C-alpha positions in Angstrom: 59.7 53.1 -84.9 56.5 51.3 -85.5 55.3 48.3 -82.5 53.5 46.7 -85.4 54.5 45.2 -89.1 52.8 45.8 -92.2 49.4 45.0 -91.8 47.9 42.6 -93.7 44.9 43.9 -95.7 41.6 42.9 -96.7 38.3 43.8 -98.4 35.0 42.5 -97.2 33.1 41.5 -100.5 29.7 41.5 -101.2 29.4 37.7 -100.8 30.9 37.8 -97.6 28.1 40.3 -96.6 26.8 40.1 -92.6 29.4 37.9 -91.9 31.3 37.8 -88.4 34.5 39.6 -89.0 35.5 36.5 -86.5 34.7 34.5 -89.7 36.0 36.4 -92.4 39.5 35.9 -90.1 39.6 32.8 -89.9 38.3 31.5 -93.7 39.4 34.5 -95.6 42.9 35.0 -94.3 43.0 31.9 -92.4 44.5 33.3 -89.2 45.1 31.0 -86.9 43.1 30.5 -83.2 46.4 31.2 -81.3 47.4 34.3 -83.6 44.0 35.4 -83.6 44.3 35.4 -79.6 47.6 37.1 -79.8 46.6 39.9 -81.8 42.9 40.8 -80.9 44.6 41.9 -77.5 46.3 44.7 -78.9 45.5 47.8 -79.7 46.1 47.9 -83.2 46.5 44.6 -84.4 42.5 44.0 -85.7 41.1 47.5 -87.5 37.7 47.8 -89.1 37.9 50.7 -91.1 40.4 52.7 -89.8 39.3 51.5 -86.1 39.8 49.2 -83.3 36.9 45.9 -83.1 35.8 43.1 -81.7 35.6 40.2 -83.7 31.6 39.5 -82.7 30.7 42.5 -85.5 29.4 41.6 -88.6 31.5 42.9 -91.8 29.9 45.3 -95.2 30.9 44.6 -98.4 33.6 46.9 -98.9 34.9 46.9 -95.1 38.6 47.3 -95.3 40.4 45.0 -92.9 43.7 45.4 -91.5 45.2 42.5 -89.4 48.7 44.2 -87.5 51.2 41.8 -85.7 53.5 43.3 -83.0 57.4 43.7 -83.6 59.7 40.8 -82.3 62.6 40.0 -81.5 64.8 36.7 -80.8 66.5 38.4 -77.5 68.0 35.0 -76.8 69.8 34.7 -79.9 73.5 36.6 -79.3 74.3 38.5 -83.1 77.5 37.6 -84.2 78.8 38.7 -87.8 78.4 35.1 -89.7 78.2 35.0 -93.3 75.4 33.4 -95.2 74.0 33.8 -98.6 70.7 35.6 -98.9 68.7 33.6 -102.3 65.6 36.0 -101.9 64.2 38.6 -98.7 61.4 40.5 -98.7 59.3 42.7 -95.7 57.8 38.5 -94.9 60.3 36.2 -95.9 64.0 35.8 -95.9 65.1 32.8 -98.8 69.5 31.9 -97.9 71.3 29.1 -98.9 73.0 27.5 -96.0 76.7 26.5 -96.3 77.2 22.9 -94.9 78.9 23.0 -91.3 76.7 25.3 -90.2 74.1 24.3 -87.2 70.7 26.2 -88.1 69.4 26.9 -84.3 71.3 27.7 -81.0 71.2 24.0 -79.6 72.4 22.7 -76.0 76.4 23.3 -76.5 75.9 25.2 -79.9 74.8 28.7 -78.7 77.1 30.5 -81.5 78.6 30.2 -84.8 75.2 29.3 -85.9 73.2 30.2 -89.2 70.3 32.8 -86.3 73.2 34.5 -84.9 74.4 35.4 -88.6 70.7 35.8 -89.5 69.6 38.2 -86.2 73.4 40.0 -86.8 72.2 40.9 -90.2 68.9 42.3 -88.5 70.2 43.9 -85.9 72.7 46.1 -88.9 69.7 46.9 -91.0 67.5 48.2 -88.2 65.1 45.6 -88.5 63.5 43.8 -85.4 62.6 40.2 -86.6 62.3 37.0 -85.0 64.2 34.4 -85.6 61.8 31.3 -87.1 63.1 29.2 -89.3 60.4 26.9 -91.3 62.8 23.5 -91.7 65.5 22.6 -91.1 68.6 21.4 -92.7 70.9 18.9 -91.2 74.4 20.7 -89.9 76.4 19.1 -92.9 73.9 19.6 -95.2 73.9 22.5 -97.7 71.1 24.7 -99.8 68.0 26.1 -99.8 66.5 27.3 -96.1 63.4 29.1 -95.3 63.3 31.4 -92.8 59.3 33.6 -91.9 59.6 37.1 -90.6 55.9 36.9 -89.0 54.0 34.0 -87.2 51.7 34.4 -89.9 53.8 33.8 -92.5 55.5 30.8 -90.7 52.0 29.6 -89.5 50.7 29.1 -93.8 54.4 27.9 -95.0 54.3 24.9 -92.1 50.6 23.9 -93.0 51.8 23.9 -96.7 54.2 21.7 -95.5 51.8 19.3 -93.6 49.3 19.3 -96.3 52.1 18.2 -99.0 52.1 21.2 -101.2 55.6 22.3 -100.0 58.1 20.6 -102.9 61.5 20.4 -101.0 64.3 18.9 -104.1 67.9 17.5 -102.9 71.0 16.8 -105.1 73.0 13.6 -104.1 76.3 11.4 -104.9 76.3 8.2 -103.8 78.1 4.9 -104.4 76.7 2.6 -106.2 73.9 2.9 -108.1 69.8 2.4 -107.7 68.5 -1.1 -109.1 65.5 1.2 -110.4 67.0 4.3 -112.2 64.0 6.7 -110.1 60.9 5.7 -107.8 59.8 5.6 -103.8 61.7 4.5 -101.5 58.6 3.6 -98.4 60.9 2.8 -95.3 59.4 3.3 -91.8 62.3 5.4 -89.4 62.7 5.9 -85.8 65.9 5.9 -83.1 68.4 2.7 -84.0 68.0 1.6 -80.2 71.9 0.7 -80.1 73.0 4.0 -81.0 70.2 6.6 -80.3 71.5 9.4 -82.3 71.6 7.6 -85.3 68.4 6.9 -87.4 67.1 3.2 -88.9 64.8 1.8 -91.3 61.8 -0.1 -89.0 59.0 -1.6 -89.1 57.7 -0.1 -86.2 59.2 3.6 -87.0 57.8 6.3 -88.5 56.1 6.7 -92.0 58.7 8.1 -94.7 59.1 8.2 -98.0 61.3 9.7 -100.9 61.4 9.7 -104.1 64.4 9.5 -106.2 65.3 9.8 -109.6 68.8 8.5 -110.8 70.6 11.4 -113.2 74.3 10.5 -113.9 76.2 7.2 -113.0 79.9 6.5 -113.3 82.1 3.4 -114.0 79.4 1.4 -114.8 76.9 2.2 -111.6 79.7 2.4 -109.2 79.0 6.1 -108.1 75.6 7.8 -108.6 74.1 11.4 -109.1 71.1 11.0 -107.6 67.5 14.1 -107.4 65.5 13.3 -104.5 62.0 14.7 -103.4 60.5 14.5 -100.2 57.6 13.4 -99.5 58.0 13.2 -95.6 60.6 15.2 -93.6 62.0 12.4 -90.5 65.8 13.6 -89.0 68.4 12.0 -91.6 65.6 10.9 -94.0 67.8 10.4 -97.2 70.5 9.3 -95.5 68.7 6.6 -94.0 66.3 5.6 -96.9 69.9 5.4 -99.4 71.5 3.5 -97.2 68.7 1.4 -97.1 69.1 0.8 -100.7 72.5 -0.1 -100.3 73.6 3.0 -101.7 75.0 5.0 -99.2 76.0 9.1 -99.7 79.2 9.5 -100.3 81.4 11.0 -97.9 78.3 10.1 -94.9 80.7 9.1 -92.5 77.5 7.8 -90.0 75.5 5.7 -92.4 78.2 4.5 -94.5 78.2 1.3 -93.2 76.4 -1.7 -94.8 76.6 -5.6 -94.1 80.4 -6.4 -95.4 79.5 -9.8 -97.3 77.4 -8.0 -99.5 80.5 -6.5 -101.7 84.3 -7.5 -102.3 87.1 -5.9 -100.9 88.4 -4.0 -103.8 84.7 -2.6 -104.1 84.9 -1.3 -100.5 88.3 -0.3 -101.0 87.5 2.7 -103.7 84.2 3.4 -101.9 86.6 4.2 -98.9 89.0 5.9 -100.8 86.1 8.4 -102.0 84.5 9.1 -99.0 88.2 11.1 -98.4 87.4 13.1 -101.9 84.5 15.4 -100.0 84.5 16.2 -96.0 81.0 15.9 -95.6 77.6 14.2 -96.5 77.3 14.6 -100.3 74.3 16.1 -100.0 72.8 19.6 -100.8 68.8 21.0 -101.4 68.8 22.2 -104.6 65.7 23.8 -104.3 62.3 24.9 -102.7 59.3 25.4 -103.9 55.4 27.0 -102.1 53.8 29.8 -102.0 54.0 33.0 -100.6 51.3 33.3 -98.1 50.8 37.4 -98.8 51.8 37.3 -102.5 49.8 34.7 -103.1 51.9 33.1 -105.7 54.0 30.0 -105.9 57.6 30.5 -106.1 60.8 28.4 -106.8 64.2 28.8 -104.6 67.3 27.3 -106.2 70.6 27.1 -104.6 73.7 26.4 -107.2 75.8 22.9 -106.3 78.2 23.8 -103.7 82.0 24.3 -104.5 82.9 20.6 -102.5 80.2 19.0 -104.5 81.2 20.3 -107.8 84.9 19.1 -106.8 83.7 15.6 -106.0 81.7 15.6 -109.4 84.5 16.6 -111.2 87.0 14.0 -109.5 84.1 11.1 -110.5 84.1 12.9 -113.8 88.3 12.2 -113.6 88.5 8.8 -112.1 85.6 7.0 -112.9 84.8 7.8 -116.1 82.9 7.2 -118.1 80.0 9.3 -116.9 76.6 7.9 -118.4 73.7 10.5 -118.0 70.0 9.1 -117.8 
């Protein structure tokens, strides 16, 4: 078995004739300094026309550059036969539909039973050697699309797209109440709650956070709503905190359902308490993820259908909180 993944190949153009190889690597392939420092030390990491070269050499029109990364494995993650749904896979990326209740990566106290354990097991049964590199995270109880890079180059490039704001992350949720405006943006800095550090709150001294939302349906005159959301930042619990901040906590969210008691009458509070029992977790699903594939160099969109528990919640709202108003 080869010690390297398939190479990234680039042919030097006439405009690049006479450039330093290092310049081609950084400007054309956008290889990071960290990755470049790793691959240049390996035997076949950087090859020009089939020969190992120094990155200080000058290139000529038509030269063929090959960049190879050594194969890696997550030796610290125990392989376990944990099922998960694959939405897309090639030699560079794995896109999965994460189930609710599943932690993405082993953490203190949760070394097994995670998505990472299942993915590592899946790769091993295929004879593949990859390190588990999630490009982003989803809360344990949030379901939906999750992207995993199979090498550091792909991880770097999609992560940079996230920082640049060119990755589209869309969610669907069912909330109590209805936003005052059918669509808009929630700009609310987020930080830890000093009284309960595991929770987040909107606070002027927090980290900038922005959520775009569109109300797509309302039930019973606005007692509950379906809302589509797009994140422009990625703070912990951002959607849950932001929706609660505008008086529309997610149905089923036990952590962030608390609102000032004087804002609602007893009947409204009783209805919300009842509906929170209709689903065993917060009703939040990452339904779509879109970014440019670093190797194929085309924008790709990945979608995950509404999970069964949220579909059941929607059906119950239709049955017991009718009429539904589509917006």
